[in-house]
C-alpha positions as CSV (number, residue, x, y, z in Angstrom):
1,M,24.4,13.0,2.4
2,G,26.8,12.1,-0.5
3,Q,25.9,10.5,-3.7
4,D,25.3,6.7,-3.3
5,M,27.6,5.0,-5.7
6,S,25.6,1.8,-5.5
7,V,23.0,3.5,-7.6
8,P,24.7,3.9,-10.9
9,Y,21.9,5.3,-13.1
10,R,20.8,8.9,-13.2
11,I,17.4,10.0,-14.7
12,T,16.4,13.5,-15.5
13,V,12.7,14.3,-15.0
14,R,10.9,17.6,-15.5
15,V,7.9,18.3,-13.2
16,T,5.6,21.3,-12.6
17,K,6.3,23.8,-9.8
18,E,3.2,22.4,-8.0
19,I,4.5,18.8,-8.1
20,M,8.0,20.0,-6.9
21,N,6.4,21.9,-4.0
22,R,4.5,18.8,-3.1
23,L,7.6,16.7,-3.3
24,E,9.4,19.1,-1.0
25,E,6.5,19.0,1.5
26,L,7.0,15.2,1.6
27,V,10.6,15.7,2.4
28,E,9.7,18.2,5.2
29,N,6.8,16.2,6.6
30,Y,8.2,12.6,6.4
31,Q,11.5,10.9,7.0
32,Y,12.9,11.5,3.6
33,E,16.3,13.2,3.2
34,T,15.9,14.5,-0.3
35,V,13.4,14.8,-3.1
36,S,15.5,12.2,-5.0
37,D,14.7,9.8,-2.1
38,V,11.0,10.4,-2.5
39,I,11.2,9.8,-6.3
40,R,13.4,6.7,-5.9
41,R,10.8,5.3,-3.5
42,A,7.9,6.1,-5.8
43,I,9.8,4.3,-8.7
44,E,10.5,1.3,-6.5
45,E,6.8,1.1,-5.5
46,F,5.7,1.5,-9.1
47,V,8.0,-1.3,-10.4
48,S,7.0,-3.6,-7.5
49,K,3.3,-3.0,-8.2
50,H,3.6,-3.8,-11.9
51,D,6.0,-6.7,-11.6
52,K,4.0,-9.6,-13.1
53,N,6.5,-12.2,-11.7
54,A,6.1,-11.1,-8.1
55,A,4.6,-13.6,-5.5
56,T,2.1,-10.9,-4.4
57,S,0.7,-7.8,-6.0
58,K,-0.1,-4.4,-4.6
59,V,-3.4,-2.6,-5.0
60,D,-4.0,1.1,-4.8
61,L,-7.0,1.8,-2.5
62,V,-9.0,4.9,-2.5
63,L,-11.3,5.2,0.5
64,P,-14.0,7.6,1.3
65,K,-12.9,10.0,4.1
66,R,-15.5,8.7,6.5
67,I,-14.2,5.1,6.2
68,L,-10.6,6.3,6.5
69,Q,-11.5,8.1,9.7
70,D,-13.2,4.9,11.1
71,L,-10.1,2.9,10.3
72,E,-7.8,5.5,11.9
73,K,-10.1,5.3,15.0
74,D,-9.6,1.5,15.0
75,L,-5.8,2.1,14.8
76,D,-5.9,4.5,17.7
77,E,-7.7,1.8,19.7
78,G,-4.9,-0.6,19.0
79,S,-6.6,-2.8,16.4
80,A,-3.4,-3.0,14.3
81,I,0.1,-1.4,14.1
82,S,-0.5,0.5,10.8
83,L,-3.3,1.3,8.4
84,E,-1.8,-1.2,5.9
85,D,-1.8,-3.9,8.6
86,L,-5.4,-3.2,9.5
87,I,-6.5,-3.4,5.9
88,R,-4.6,-6.7,5.5
89,L,-6.5,-8.0,8.6
90,I,-9.8,-6.9,7.2
91,L,-9.2,-8.5,3.9
92,R,-8.0,-11.7,5.5
93,D,-11.2,-11.9,7.6
94,Y,-13.3,-11.2,4.5
95,T,-11.5,-13.9,2.5
96,M,-11.8,-16.4,5.3
97,G,-15.5,-15.7,5.5
98,R,-15.9,-16.2,1.8
99,I,-14.0,-19.5,1.9
100,N,-16.0,-20.7,4.8
101,K,-19.2,-19.8,3.0
102,E,-18.1,-21.8,-0.1
103,L,-17.1,-24.8,2.1
104,D,-20.5,-24.7,3.8
105,Q,-22.3,-24.7,0.4
106,I,-20.1,-27.6,-0.9
107,S,-20.9,-29.6,2.3
108,K,-24.6,-29.0,1.9
109,Q,-24.5,-30.0,-1.8
110,E,-22.6,-33.2,-0.8
111,G,-25.1,-33.9,2.0
112,N,-28.0,-33.7,-0.5
113,K,-26.5,-36.4,-2.7
């Protein structure tokens, strides 16, 4: 693949041998063509996550292995199309539950007046 001329800036970054090996593993194990593609994607995700003007924000989520295994089992059973989608569904359901609980409390308070 030739150099993409629509990306006019070049950045030089030094990393440890361990990090470089891990980056090369990502290229081998996933659908990245080069280490530069992996780094470019990481930078894009970082900027997107920290963009205070964005309509949404991203959150890093660290899950215990047991919970991750449970979620992956749910995925295998067809609960969602991806882990991210499944987590979004879980958070949506949780949020709706909280909203409904708040609405019930407001209704009870108004009924007592």
